[in-house]
C-alpha atoms as an extended CHARMM CRD file, in Angstrom:
* protein
*
       103  EXT
         1         1  MET       CA             85.9990000000      104.0660000000       97.5030000000  PROA      1               0.0000000000
         2         2  CYS       CA             88.8660000000      102.1680000000       97.7210000000  PROA      2               0.0000000000
         3         3  HSD       CA             89.9720000000       99.3800000000       95.2750000000  PROA      3               0.0000000000
         4         4  PHE       CA             92.3940000000       96.6230000000       96.8830000000  PROA      4               0.0000000000
         5         5  GLY       CA             93.9590000000       94.4220000000       94.2360000000  PROA      5               0.0000000000
         6         6  LYS       CA             97.1460000000       94.0680000000       92.3190000000  PROA      6               0.0000000000
         7         7  SER       CA             96.3780000000       96.7300000000       89.4320000000  PROA      7               0.0000000000
         8         8  SER       CA             92.6730000000       97.9150000000       90.1760000000  PROA      8               0.0000000000
         9         9  GLY       CA             92.2730000000      100.6220000000       87.8280000000  PROA      9               0.0000000000
        10        10  LEU       CA             95.7190000000      100.8770000000       87.1330000000  PROA      10              0.0000000000
        11        11  GLY       CA             96.3070000000       99.1530000000       83.7580000000  PROA      11              0.0000000000
        12        12  GLU       CA             98.7180000000       97.1230000000       82.1930000000  PROA      12              0.0000000000
        13        13  ARG       CA            101.8730000000       98.5850000000       83.7770000000  PROA      13              0.0000000000
        14        14  ALA       CA            100.7160000000       97.7260000000       87.2250000000  PROA      14              0.0000000000
        15        15  SER       CA            100.4750000000       94.2750000000       86.2590000000  PROA      15              0.0000000000
        16        16  LYS       CA            104.1350000000       94.8130000000       85.3180000000  PROA      16              0.0000000000
        17        17  ILE       CA            104.7950000000       96.7970000000       88.2330000000  PROA      17              0.0000000000
        18        18  TYR       CA            103.3460000000       94.4390000000       90.9190000000  PROA      18              0.0000000000
        19        19  SER       CA            103.4050000000       91.0200000000       88.6250000000  PROA      19              0.0000000000
        20        20  GLY       CA            105.7770000000       89.8220000000       91.4300000000  PROA      20              0.0000000000
        21        21  HSD       CA            108.9430000000       89.8060000000       89.2480000000  PROA      21              0.0000000000
        22        22  MET       CA            110.4420000000       92.8580000000       87.1910000000  PROA      22              0.0000000000
        23        23  ALA       CA            112.8100000000       92.1330000000       84.3510000000  PROA      23              0.0000000000
        24        24  ARG       CA            116.2050000000       93.6240000000       85.4150000000  PROA      24              0.0000000000
        25        25  ARG       CA            118.7150000000       93.6800000000       82.2400000000  PROA      25              0.0000000000
        26        26  LEU       CA            118.3500000000       90.2940000000       81.0600000000  PROA      26              0.0000000000
        27        27  ARG       CA            116.9030000000       88.5440000000       84.3960000000  PROA      27              0.0000000000
        28        28  ASN       CA            113.5980000000       87.7230000000       85.0820000000  PROA      28              0.0000000000
        29        29  TRP       CA            111.9830000000       88.1230000000       82.0580000000  PROA      29              0.0000000000
        30        30  SER       CA            108.3230000000       86.3430000000       81.6310000000  PROA      30              0.0000000000
        31        31  TYR       CA            107.2190000000       84.6160000000       78.5700000000  PROA      31              0.0000000000
        32        32  SER       CA            104.3760000000       87.7330000000       78.5410000000  PROA      32              0.0000000000
        33        33  ASP       CA            107.8100000000       90.4320000000       78.4280000000  PROA      33              0.0000000000
        34        34  VAL       CA            109.4870000000       88.7030000000       76.0480000000  PROA      34              0.0000000000
        35        35  VAL       CA            106.4870000000       88.3290000000       73.8580000000  PROA      35              0.0000000000
        36        36  ARG       CA            105.5830000000       92.3080000000       74.8040000000  PROA      36              0.0000000000
        37        37  PHE       CA            108.8440000000       93.2120000000       74.1360000000  PROA      37              0.0000000000
        38        38  LEU       CA            108.6310000000       91.3740000000       70.0970000000  PROA      38              0.0000000000
        39        39  LYS       CA            105.2270000000       92.4770000000       69.4170000000  PROA      39              0.0000000000
        40        40  GLU       CA            106.4020000000       96.2470000000       70.1980000000  PROA      40              0.0000000000
        41        41  ASN       CA            109.4730000000       95.7240000000       67.8840000000  PROA      41              0.0000000000
        42        42  GLY       CA            107.3350000000       94.5060000000       64.8150000000  PROA      42              0.0000000000
        43        43  PHE       CA            107.5350000000       90.5360000000       65.8470000000  PROA      43              0.0000000000
        44        44  SER       CA            104.2510000000       88.7140000000       65.1550000000  PROA      44              0.0000000000
        45        45  PHE       CA            103.6920000000       84.8700000000       65.7820000000  PROA      45              0.0000000000
        46        46  LEU       CA            104.7540000000       82.4320000000       62.9540000000  PROA      46              0.0000000000
        47        47  LYS       CA            104.0810000000       78.8490000000       64.4740000000  PROA      47              0.0000000000
        48        48  GLU       CA            104.2290000000       76.5110000000       67.0330000000  PROA      48              0.0000000000
        49        49  LEU       CA            107.5650000000       74.2120000000       67.2400000000  PROA      49              0.0000000000
        50        50  ARG       CA            108.1930000000       71.1620000000       68.8430000000  PROA      50              0.0000000000
        51        51  GLY       CA            107.1520000000       71.1150000000       72.6080000000  PROA      51              0.0000000000
        52        52  SER       CA            106.2370000000       74.2620000000       74.1580000000  PROA      52              0.0000000000
        53        53  HSD       CA            108.6620000000       76.3660000000       71.5210000000  PROA      53              0.0000000000
        54        54  GLU       CA            107.0510000000       79.1750000000       69.5640000000  PROA      54              0.0000000000
        55        55  ALA       CA            108.5120000000       80.6990000000       66.3530000000  PROA      55              0.0000000000
        56        56  TRP       CA            107.8840000000       84.6050000000       66.2780000000  PROA      56              0.0000000000
        57        57  ILE       CA            108.7190000000       86.4650000000       63.2230000000  PROA      57              0.0000000000
        58        58  LYS       CA            110.0620000000       89.9410000000       61.8970000000  PROA      58              0.0000000000
        59        59  GLN       CA            109.0520000000       90.3590000000       58.1810000000  PROA      59              0.0000000000
        60        60  ALA       CA            112.5270000000       91.4950000000       55.9570000000  PROA      60              0.0000000000
        61        61  GLU       CA            112.5990000000       95.0480000000       54.5460000000  PROA      61              0.0000000000
        62        62  LYS       CA            114.5710000000       95.9810000000       51.7260000000  PROA      62              0.0000000000
        63        63  GLY       CA            116.4510000000       93.0130000000       50.9340000000  PROA      63              0.0000000000
        64        64  LYS       CA            117.3740000000       92.2150000000       54.5540000000  PROA      64              0.0000000000
        65        65  PRO       CA            116.7360000000       88.6140000000       56.3250000000  PROA      65              0.0000000000
        66        66  ASP       CA            113.5920000000       87.5010000000       58.2540000000  PROA      66              0.0000000000
        67        67  ARG       CA            114.1010000000       87.6090000000       61.4910000000  PROA      67              0.0000000000
        68        68  ILE       CA            113.0700000000       84.2540000000       63.3980000000  PROA      68              0.0000000000
        69        69  VAL       CA            112.8370000000       84.1820000000       67.3080000000  PROA      69              0.0000000000
        70        70  GLU       CA            112.6320000000       81.1380000000       69.1740000000  PROA      70              0.0000000000
        71        71  VAL       CA            110.2960000000       81.4320000000       72.5680000000  PROA      71              0.0000000000
        72        72  ASN       CA            109.9490000000       78.6050000000       74.6150000000  PROA      72              0.0000000000
        73        73  PHE       CA            106.5450000000       79.3590000000       76.6360000000  PROA      73              0.0000000000
        74        74  THR       CA            107.0830000000       78.6560000000       80.4660000000  PROA      74              0.0000000000
        75        75  HSD       CA            106.1660000000       80.1160000000       83.6630000000  PROA      75              0.0000000000
        76        76  LYS       CA            109.0810000000       80.4810000000       84.7450000000  PROA      76              0.0000000000
        77        77  THR       CA            111.4810000000       83.3290000000       84.2850000000  PROA      77              0.0000000000
        78        78  TYR       CA            114.4350000000       82.4870000000       81.1340000000  PROA      78              0.0000000000
        79        79  PRO       CA            117.9630000000       82.0250000000       82.0200000000  PROA      79              0.0000000000
        80        80  VAL       CA            120.4960000000       84.7240000000       80.7540000000  PROA      80              0.0000000000
        81        81  GLY       CA            121.9910000000       82.6170000000       78.3670000000  PROA      81              0.0000000000
        82        82  THR       CA            118.5160000000       81.9080000000       77.0580000000  PROA      82              0.0000000000
        83        83  MET       CA            117.8690000000       85.5390000000       76.9250000000  PROA      83              0.0000000000
        84        84  LYS       CA            121.3300000000       86.4520000000       75.0950000000  PROA      84              0.0000000000
        85        85  THR       CA            119.6900000000       84.0830000000       72.3040000000  PROA      85              0.0000000000
        86        86  MET       CA            116.5070000000       85.6470000000       71.8220000000  PROA      86              0.0000000000
        87        87  VAL       CA            118.5430000000       89.0390000000       71.5610000000  PROA      87              0.0000000000
        88        88  ARG       CA            120.6860000000       87.7810000000       68.9320000000  PROA      88              0.0000000000
        89        89  GLN       CA            117.9740000000       85.9400000000       66.8950000000  PROA      89              0.0000000000
        90        90  SER       CA            115.8260000000       88.8490000000       67.1550000000  PROA      90              0.0000000000
        91        91  GLY       CA            118.6460000000       91.5630000000       65.7430000000  PROA      91              0.0000000000
        92        92  ILE       CA            117.5170000000       93.8300000000       68.2990000000  PROA      92              0.0000000000
        93        93  ASP       CA            120.6390000000       95.2590000000       69.9530000000  PROA      93              0.0000000000
        94        94  GLU       CA            120.6900000000       94.0550000000       73.6080000000  PROA      94              0.0000000000
        95        95  GLN       CA            120.9020000000       97.8180000000       74.8740000000  PROA      95              0.0000000000
        96        96  ASN       CA            117.1680000000       98.1760000000       73.6450000000  PROA      96              0.0000000000
        97        97  TRP       CA            116.1100000000       95.0270000000       75.7920000000  PROA      97              0.0000000000
        98        98  ILE       CA            117.3830000000       96.4310000000       78.3490000000  PROA      98              0.0000000000
        99        99  LEU       CA            116.1470000000       99.7050000000       78.3320000000  PROA      99              0.0000000000
       100       100  TRP       CA            112.5540000000       98.0450000000       77.5470000000  PROA      100             0.0000000000
       101       101  ALA       CA            113.1300000000       96.1020000000       80.7620000000  PROA      101             0.0000000000
       102       102  GLU       CA            113.6040000000       99.4450000000       82.8830000000  PROA      102             0.0000000000
       103       103  SER       CA            110.7470000000      101.4720000000       81.5310000000  PROA      103             0.0000000000
């Protein structure tokens, strides 16, 4: 039987492939891309902030400070400058973000 549709039976990876955009380096990152990346790297939702902004936190380990990333919920992709701010706030090397986007 043939199934038609964007991700019929192919799972989450297919929805990323066929979503109409793909993150490239620090371009074309959607809200769901950023949240998936943060979750996979130990962050969890902390609280809602002003407007449509959210705080995502990674708890400190062995005397290191907590990391908090401010994420704006949007249906658009983030500008590169906004992505660089989130990368800096996360404390995760930019290259790790780029490698994740390419996977």
